[in-house]
C-alpha positions in Angstrom: -22.2 -9.9 -0.2 -22.0 -6.2 -0.2 -18.5 -6.1 -2.3 -20.0 -8.8 -4.6 -23.2 -6.9 -5.0 -20.6 -3.4 -5.7 -19.0 -5.3 -7.9 -22.0 -6.6 -10.0 -23.0 -3.5 -10.5 -19.6 -1.9 -11.3 -18.8 -4.5 -13.9 -21.6 -3.9 -15.9 -22.2 -0.4 -15.9 -17.9 -0.9 -17.9 -19.8 -3.2 -20.1 -22.9 -1.5 -21.2 -20.8 2.3 -21.4 -20.6 1.8 -25.4 -24.7 1.4 -25.4 -25.0 4.1 -22.9 -23.1 6.0 -25.3 -25.6 4.9 -28.4 -28.3 5.2 -26.8 -27.8 9.4 -25.8 -25.4 10.2 -28.7 -26.9 7.4 -31.9 -25.6 5.5 -34.0 -25.8 4.4 -37.7 -27.5 1.4 -38.5 -27.9 -0.9 -41.0 -31.6 -2.0 -41.7 -32.9 -4.8 -43.4 -33.1 -3.1 -46.7 -29.4 -2.2 -45.9 -30.2 1.4 -45.9 -28.4 2.8 -42.8 -30.9 4.7 -39.8 -29.3 6.9 -37.5 -30.5 4.7 -33.7 -30.8 5.2 -30.3 -30.0 1.3 -28.8 -31.4 0.8 -25.3 -31.3 -1.8 -22.9 -35.1 -3.5 -24.1 -35.5 -6.2 -21.8 -32.9 -7.7 -19.0 -34.7 -11.8 -17.9 -33.9 -12.2 -14.2 -34.4 -14.0 -11.9 -35.6 -13.2 -8.0 -32.1 -12.6 -6.7 -30.8 -10.7 -9.6 -33.5 -8.5 -9.7 -32.6 -8.0 -6.0 -29.7 -6.9 -6.6 -30.3 -4.8 -10.2 -32.6 -3.2 -7.9 -30.4 -2.1 -5.6 -33.3 -4.6 -2.6 -32.7 -6.0 0.3 -33.6 -10.1 0.3 -37.1 -11.2 1.0 -38.2 -7.6 -0.6 -40.2 -6.9 -3.7 -37.7 -5.8 -5.9 -40.8 -3.6 -7.5 -42.9 -1.8 -4.9 -41.2 -0.3 -1.9 -42.8 -3.4 0.1 -41.0 -5.2 3.1 -40.8 -8.8 4.1 -44.0 -8.4 6.6 -45.8 -6.2 3.8 -45.8 -8.5 0.5 -48.5 -10.2 0.6 -50.7 -6.8 1.6 -54.2 -6.1 0.6 -53.3 -2.8 -0.2 -50.5 -2.6 -2.8 -47.0 -0.2 -2.1 -45.6 2.2 -4.2 -43.4 1.1 -6.8 -40.0 1.1 -6.2 -38.7 4.0 -8.6 -35.6 5.4 -10.2 -35.8 8.3 -8.7 -37.0 6.4 -5.3 -33.2 4.3 -5.0 -31.4 7.2 -6.2 -33.1 9.5 -3.5 -32.7 7.6 -1.1 -28.9 6.1 -2.0 -28.6 10.2 -2.1 -28.8 10.6 1.2 -27.3 7.2 2.8 -24.6 8.8 1.5 -24.7 12.0 3.4 -25.5 9.9 6.6 -23.6 7.3 5.5 -19.6 7.6 4.8 -19.6 5.0 1.3 -16.0 3.1 2.0 -17.4 2.3 5.2 -18.9 -1.1 3.0 -20.4 -2.7 6.8 -21.6 0.6 8.2 -23.2 1.6 4.5 -24.7 -1.8 4.0 -27.1 -2.0 7.5 -27.7 1.9 7.4 -29.2 0.8 3.7 -30.9 -2.3 4.9 -32.5 -0.1 7.1 -34.1 1.5 4.3 -34.8 -1.7 2.3 -31.5 -0.8 0.1 -28.6 -3.1 -0.2 -24.7 -1.9 -0.6 -25.2 0.0 -3.4 -24.2 2.9 -4.5 -24.2 3.1 -7.6 -26.4 1.5 -9.6 -25.3 0.5 -13.4 -28.3 2.1 -14.7 -28.4 5.8 -12.7 -27.0 7.1 -14.8 -28.6 5.5 -18.4 -30.6 7.8 -20.3 -33.7 6.2 -19.5 -35.2 5.0 -16.9 -35.1 0.8 -17.3 -37.9 0.6 -13.9 -40.9 2.1 -16.4 -42.9 -1.6 -16.2 -46.0 0.4 -17.6 -46.2 -1.7 -20.8 -45.3 -4.6 -18.7 -48.3 -3.4 -17.1 -50.9 -3.2 -19.4 -53.3 -5.7 -20.4 -53.4 -5.8 -24.2 
């Protein structure tokens, strides 16, 4: 399972490489009138079911994909802090200092204690924007 999680992120990193470059450097695209516009395309939406949300956000099973809540905290009245890009990457950096990344089983075991899966290089880690920004999704219309 740990290798499948890592493979998923590595494949998406390769697939999104062109979009990543275009989002940083910008590309010329034609608008509906045929005029060239300098655009910075980004991943604007990613529809995923719960297992894929867990995989994308480097969480372990039965945890919240959007907050730091673990299995036993999911029903609490007090909300947990959000699972942000900074939170995830800081915990991954901490793990990489403590555990050998190439020891997949050992890394996965240590990561599980922090509520993370075995992914050490999420596909979104080097994007120039934060895909974890749920601000627009959580605001009333």
